[in-house]
Every structure is written in structure tokens, then in C-alpha cells.
N, C-alpha and C positions, 0 to 999 in steps of 0.2 A: 424177797427175789431178786432185790438191787443192791443188797447190800454189798460192800466191799470193792464194788466197781470204780468208785471215784475217790475223792478222798476223804482219807479215813480219817478225818477228822471231822467230816459231815457225819460219817454213822455215831460217832462220840455225841457230838451233838443231840442227834435224834435218842440217841438211850440216856443224854440226860435230860431229854425232855421229857422223855417220858418214866424217870423215874426219879426224877428231883425236885418237885413238887407234888404238894398235898392236893385232895380231892377240891380243894375249892381254889384251887391256883395259886397257891403262897407256897414262894422256894423253900425249898428244906437245904440252906447251906453247907450243915454235916452231911446230907446224904451226898449232895454233888461232888464237894469235895472228896467224900471217901470211893466214890466212882471213879473220880479223875485220877486219885493217885493210885487205884488199882489200874487200872488203863493205863497208865504213866510208869508202873512197875514191869510193865511187857514192853510198852511201846512208847517211849516219851515224845511227847509236843515237839515240833520245830517251835522255833520264836514264832515264823509268820501263822503256825496251826492257832496257838498259842493266843495269840491277839485274834484272830479270825474267831474263832470259837463263837463269842458273844451273838456274834452275824452269823454263823452258820446257826445257832441255834433260834432263830428269829427265820431264817428261812426253812428250816425243819418246820417250823409250829404255823407258819403258810400255806407248809405244802399239805400238811395233815391237813388242816382246817379246810382246803380245797378239795383234797379229794375226798373228805368226809359230805361236805354239804354237796358234793357233785353227786355223792352215792344216793346220799338224803334227797333229793332232787329229781335224781332221773333213776331210781329206784323202780323195778319190774313186780 
């Protein structure tokens, strides 16, 4: 419900976080690269976006961890 309303590179970082790691948390470099290539075939990242992508990925991971933790603690 919040997708595509802010920096689009943040949406990409969220998708890479969801699809670019296995169940143990290990990165899947081939999957990340393929997903990013596919994304950029439609909408290339600017240099600034590309440089910010790792930090956006960290922000995405923190955001989802905190919201899931909140839901776990404050469920009804």
C-alpha cells in the first residue's frame, strides 16, 4: 500500500531483500543481479540511486524487522 509513493529505488531494495536471499539469510548474488538487470531494463537507476541501493536495503530490512516485531509484541 505504500509502494511507488517515494523513492522508487527503495521499492527495488525491498524487492531485492525479499527475493535475493535464501531461507538461511545468505545472499543469492545471481538472483540479485538478474532481478536488478530486469528492473533496469525498464527503468535504469541513476548513479545516485545505484550508490544508495545498499543503504536502502539496510533501511528496508530494519523497517520490516521492526514492523514484524511490533506486530508480534502487540498482537491481539
